[in-house]
MDAnalysis code that builds the backbone (N, CA, C; Angstrom):
import MDAnalysis as mda
import numpy as np

u = mda.Universe.empty(309, n_residues=103, atom_resindex=np.repeat(np.arange(103), 3), trajectory=True)
u.add_TopologyAttr("name", ["N", "CA", "C"] * 103)
u.add_TopologyAttr("resid", np.arange(1, 104))
u.add_TopologyAttr("resname", ["MET", "SER", "ALA", "ASN", "HIS", "LEU", "TYR", "ASN", "ASP", "SER", "GLU", "LEU", "LEU", "SER", "LEU", "ILE", "ALA", "GLY", "GLY", "ASP", "GLU", "LYS", "ALA", "PHE", "GLY", "ARG", "PHE", "TYR", "GLN", "GLN", "THR", "ASN", "GLY", "GLY", "ILE", "TYR", "ASN", "ALA", "VAL", "MET", "ALA", "TYR", "VAL", "LYS", "ASP", "PRO", "GLU", "ALA", "ALA", "ARG", "ASP", "ILE", "VAL", "GLN", "VAL", "VAL", "TYR", "ILE", "ARG", "ILE", "TRP", "ASN", "ARG", "ARG", "GLN", "THR", "LEU", "PRO", "ALA", "GLY", "ARG", "SER", "LEU", "LYS", "ASN", "TYR", "LEU", "PHE", "ILE", "LEU", "ALA", "ARG", "ASN", "ALA", "VAL", "PHE", "ASP", "HIS", "PHE", "LYS", "ARG", "VAL", "THR", "ILE", "GLU", "THR", "LYS", "TRP", "LEU", "ALA", "THR", "LEU", "ARG"])
u.atoms.positions = np.array([
    [68.574, 38.641, -81.786],
    [69.256, 39.348, -82.858],
    [70.774, 39.089, -82.781],
    [71.439, 38.517, -83.688],
    [72.812, 38.239, -83.755],
    [73.611, 39.463, -83.747],
    [74.546, 39.631, -83.078],
    [75.300, 40.808, -83.214],
    [76.244, 40.857, -84.328],
    [76.527, 39.671, -84.992],
    [77.485, 39.648, -86.298],
    [76.620, 39.573, -87.471],
    [75.442, 39.485, -87.499],
    [74.456, 39.307, -88.585],
    [74.053, 40.684, -89.126],
    [74.103, 40.776, -90.375],
    [73.760, 42.270, -90.999],
    [72.406, 41.882, -91.535],
    [71.499, 42.929, -91.145],
    [70.292, 42.613, -91.659],
    [69.906, 43.648, -92.760],
    [68.966, 43.164, -93.929],
    [68.698, 44.118, -94.927],
    [67.509, 44.841, -94.417],
    [66.923, 45.789, -95.033],
    [65.860, 46.733, -94.510],
    [64.394, 45.931, -94.206],
    [64.291, 44.968, -95.259],
    [63.083, 43.940, -94.782],
    [63.178, 43.316, -93.486],
    [64.314, 42.742, -93.397],
    [64.420, 41.905, -91.950],
    [64.328, 43.007, -90.933],
    [65.090, 43.856, -90.899],
    [65.175, 44.819, -89.928],
    [63.913, 45.510, -89.548],
    [63.040, 45.694, -90.656],
    [61.602, 46.309, -90.618],
    [60.806, 45.345, -89.956],
    [61.021, 44.145, -90.279],
    [60.156, 43.000, -89.636],
    [60.455, 42.913, -88.215],
    [61.655, 42.946, -87.803],
    [61.974, 42.908, -86.297],
    [61.588, 44.010, -85.628],
    [61.637, 45.192, -86.100],
    [61.317, 46.656, -85.605],
    [59.748, 46.601, -85.247],
    [59.141, 46.072, -86.275],
    [57.603, 45.986, -86.300],
    [57.285, 44.994, -85.426],
    [57.941, 44.019, -85.073],
    [57.713, 43.076, -83.790],
    [58.027, 43.492, -82.415],
    [58.557, 44.769, -82.363],
    [59.012, 45.189, -81.142],
    [60.390, 44.824, -80.650],
    [61.334, 44.462, -81.727],
    [62.624, 44.016, -81.075],
    [63.428, 45.363, -80.872],
    [63.498, 45.567, -79.530],
    [64.305, 46.884, -79.129],
    [65.654, 46.872, -79.562],
    [66.334, 45.557, -79.505],
    [67.903, 45.555, -80.120],
    [67.956, 45.881, -81.597],
    [67.002, 45.426, -82.304],
    [66.973, 45.726, -83.700],
    [66.791, 47.234, -83.974],
    [65.957, 47.909, -83.214],
    [65.660, 49.304, -83.371],
    [67.063, 50.090, -82.880],
    [67.580, 49.678, -81.746],
    [68.763, 50.145, -81.298],
    [69.826, 50.122, -82.288],
    [69.849, 48.930, -83.058],
    [70.877, 48.742, -84.166],
    [70.739, 49.736, -85.107],
    [69.508, 49.762, -85.506],
    [68.907, 50.693, -86.485],
    [69.295, 52.179, -86.218],
    [68.928, 52.594, -85.086],
    [69.297, 53.881, -84.480],
    [70.772, 54.167, -84.614],
    [71.546, 53.458, -84.124],
    [72.896, 53.465, -84.323],
    [73.582, 53.573, -85.587],
    [73.074, 52.800, -86.510],
    [73.335, 52.959, -87.948],
    [72.955, 54.153, -88.712],
    [72.050, 54.815, -88.165],
    [71.293, 55.817, -89.165],
    [71.349, 57.277, -88.325],
    [71.444, 57.174, -87.087],
    [71.466, 58.349, -86.246],
    [72.397, 59.749, -86.829],
    [73.624, 59.389, -87.080],
    [74.451, 60.359, -87.521],
    [74.056, 60.746, -88.869],
    [73.681, 60.195, -89.868],
    [73.383, 60.701, -91.095],
    [72.132, 61.583, -90.897],
    [71.055, 61.181, -90.261],
    [69.875, 61.875, -90.048],
    [70.094, 63.145, -89.298],
    [71.040, 63.109, -88.236],
    [71.424, 64.393, -87.560],
    [71.931, 65.495, -88.594],
    [73.155, 64.909, -89.292],
    [73.533, 65.709, -90.457],
    [72.599, 66.411, -91.309],
    [71.738, 65.558, -91.756],
    [70.847, 66.196, -92.833],
    [69.927, 67.221, -92.223],
    [69.440, 66.861, -90.863],
    [68.597, 67.987, -90.178],
    [69.393, 69.172, -90.018],
    [70.669, 68.974, -89.481],
    [71.481, 70.078, -89.236],
    [71.748, 70.941, -90.515],
    [71.724, 70.373, -91.688],
    [71.971, 71.070, -92.746],
    [70.908, 71.976, -92.984],
    [69.668, 71.881, -92.496],
    [68.390, 72.720, -92.706],
    [68.316, 73.756, -91.362],
    [68.482, 73.143, -90.131],
    [68.081, 74.051, -89.143],
    [69.307, 74.826, -88.377],
    [70.382, 74.378, -88.636],
    [71.800, 74.915, -88.296],
    [71.673, 75.308, -86.719],
    [71.118, 74.617, -86.004],
    [71.145, 74.639, -84.464],
    [71.122, 73.372, -83.914],
    [72.116, 73.083, -83.208],
    [72.259, 71.549, -82.878],
    [71.322, 71.161, -81.905],
    [70.710, 71.990, -80.912],
    [69.784, 71.676, -80.019],
    [68.589, 71.391, -80.705],
    [68.187, 72.108, -81.684],
    [66.857, 71.894, -82.461],
    [67.148, 70.570, -83.210],
    [68.238, 70.460, -83.810],
    [68.468, 69.129, -84.591],
    [68.353, 67.956, -83.755],
    [68.911, 67.965, -82.669],
    [68.673, 66.818, -81.686],
    [67.302, 66.600, -81.344],
    [66.605, 67.695, -80.995],
    [65.235, 67.504, -80.820],
    [64.530, 66.883, -82.021],
    [64.563, 67.269, -82.900],
    [64.082, 67.016, -84.259],
    [64.471, 65.338, -84.631],
    [65.574, 64.884, -84.306],
    [65.979, 63.581, -84.626],
    [65.170, 62.763, -83.423],
    [65.388, 63.134, -82.235],
    [64.565, 62.344, -81.152],
    [63.111, 62.225, -81.719],
    [62.454, 63.253, -82.096],
    [60.990, 63.184, -82.604],
    [60.929, 62.007, -83.689],
    [61.791, 61.905, -84.532],
    [61.751, 61.168, -85.673],
    [61.868, 59.563, -85.144],
    [62.621, 59.346, -84.456],
    [62.902, 58.119, -84.073],
    [61.627, 57.589, -82.927],
    [61.288, 58.484, -82.171],
    [59.987, 58.227, -81.458],
    [58.739, 57.882, -82.148],
    [58.788, 58.618, -83.260],
    [57.631, 58.358, -84.266],
    [57.827, 57.005, -85.073],
    [59.020, 56.574, -85.230],
    [59.174, 55.194, -85.955],
    [58.814, 54.386, -84.749],
    [59.413, 54.240, -83.638],
    [58.905, 53.413, -82.660],
    [57.610, 53.293, -82.395],
    [56.955, 54.527, -82.250],
    [55.500, 54.397, -81.895],
    [54.535, 53.949, -83.193],
    [55.129, 53.979, -84.416],
    [54.358, 53.551, -85.542],
    [55.100, 52.176, -85.927],
    [55.791, 51.558, -85.291],
    [56.455, 50.408, -85.938],
    [55.508, 49.238, -86.313],
    [54.338, 49.159, -85.684],
    [53.510, 48.125, -86.118],
    [52.924, 48.415, -87.630],
    [52.973, 49.795, -87.884],
    [52.167, 50.076, -89.316],
    [53.225, 50.485, -90.144],
    [54.506, 50.117, -89.914],
    [55.605, 50.671, -90.777],
    [55.449, 50.234, -92.271],
    [55.662, 50.919, -93.336],
    [55.271, 50.659, -94.631],
    [56.128, 49.351, -95.148],
    [55.607, 48.213, -95.440],
    [56.401, 47.003, -95.798],
    [56.843, 47.167, -97.141],
    [57.990, 46.725, -97.652],
    [58.352, 46.781, -98.906],
    [59.029, 48.053, -99.388],
    [59.173, 49.086, -98.348],
    [59.868, 50.416, -98.490],
    [61.245, 50.237, -97.771],
    [62.114, 50.948, -98.335],
    [63.356, 51.198, -97.629],
    [63.160, 51.849, -96.278],
    [63.626, 51.268, -95.263],
    [63.380, 51.889, -94.027],
    [64.072, 53.224, -93.826],
    [65.340, 53.310, -94.548],
    [66.006, 54.562, -94.407],
    [65.537, 55.586, -95.235],
    [64.907, 55.293, -96.399],
    [64.159, 56.221, -96.942],
    [62.961, 56.786, -96.197],
    [62.346, 56.092, -95.571],
    [61.248, 56.208, -94.785],
    [61.826, 57.284, -93.632],
    [62.819, 57.026, -93.143],
    [63.515, 57.764, -91.993],
    [63.652, 59.171, -92.533],
    [64.258, 59.263, -93.728],
    [64.537, 60.557, -94.136],
    [63.338, 61.289, -94.589],
    [62.342, 60.533, -95.002],
    [61.024, 61.339, -95.183],
    [60.356, 61.681, -93.873],
    [60.616, 60.949, -92.827],
    [59.971, 61.518, -91.506],
    [60.934, 62.425, -90.985],
    [62.165, 62.613, -91.202],
    [63.082, 63.534, -90.870],
    [62.659, 64.994, -91.410],
    [62.436, 64.883, -92.788],
    [62.113, 65.989, -93.477],
    [60.654, 66.679, -93.154],
    [59.921, 65.806, -92.801],
    [58.588, 66.400, -92.449],
    [58.654, 66.928, -91.048],
    [59.449, 66.439, -90.095],
    [59.689, 67.031, -88.817],
    [60.594, 68.286, -88.983],
    [61.350, 68.466, -89.862],
    [62.042, 69.561, -90.238],
    [61.035, 70.691, -90.678],
    [60.131, 70.470, -91.402],
    [59.005, 71.171, -91.812],
    [58.130, 71.651, -90.658],
    [57.849, 70.639, -89.732],
    [56.924, 71.032, -88.501],
    [57.718, 71.979, -87.832],
    [58.989, 71.840, -87.588],
    [59.699, 72.678, -86.750],
    [59.856, 74.062, -87.355],
    [59.986, 74.398, -88.650],
    [59.957, 75.532, -89.357],
    [58.500, 76.315, -89.213],
    [57.533, 75.482, -89.328],
    [56.141, 75.963, -89.090],
    [55.890, 76.620, -87.667],
    [56.489, 75.739, -86.645],
    [56.237, 76.283, -85.179],
    [57.122, 77.235, -84.941],
    [58.269, 77.433, -85.396],
    [58.912, 78.726, -85.376],
    [58.440, 79.984, -86.018],
    [57.855, 79.687, -87.144],
    [57.099, 80.720, -87.767],
    [56.070, 81.167, -86.967],
    [55.167, 80.373, -86.552],
    [54.071, 80.719, -85.745],
    [54.569, 81.368, -84.310],
    [55.598, 80.777, -83.620],
    [56.028, 81.429, -82.542],
    [56.569, 82.776, -82.766],
    [57.230, 83.068, -83.845],
    [57.745, 84.397, -84.194],
    [56.627, 85.407, -84.333],
    [55.687, 85.024, -85.149],
    [54.623, 85.940, -85.355],
    [53.873, 86.398, -84.123],
    [53.656, 85.256, -83.185],
    [53.022, 85.451, -81.885],
    [53.750, 86.412, -81.177],
    [54.963, 86.122, -80.903],
    [55.986, 87.176, -80.192],
    [56.073, 88.449, -80.733],
    [55.737, 88.545, -82.230],
    [55.721, 89.912, -82.516],
    [54.598, 90.647, -82.289],
    [53.482, 90.038, -82.105],
    [52.124, 90.607, -81.724],
    [52.250, 91.100, -80.100],
    [53.143, 90.620, -79.462],
    [53.327, 90.948, -78.095],
    [53.989, 92.355, -77.953],
    [54.688, 92.675, -78.995],
    [55.495, 93.749, -78.683],
    [54.823, 95.157, -78.962],
])
């Protein structure tokens, strides 16, 4: 992967799907801040936001061979982030209810 070459989503998706860690790293560097800010807008907790963002990128890497071809990788990233935020709120709700039963 050339350091000076800008890749479109399709090329980047292909490289990531092939296991190119540098392409994934570049994608992470380009998108991490935006995803973090989007998650923070919902959860309002920096630690939770960092954990959620980490889960999102781990999911992308683990699913790299089955990433949806022809879709915007950034859009897919935001969908994964949204779903991870929903999962976070579900988990918090369950934990809160469970802790309430202990009182």
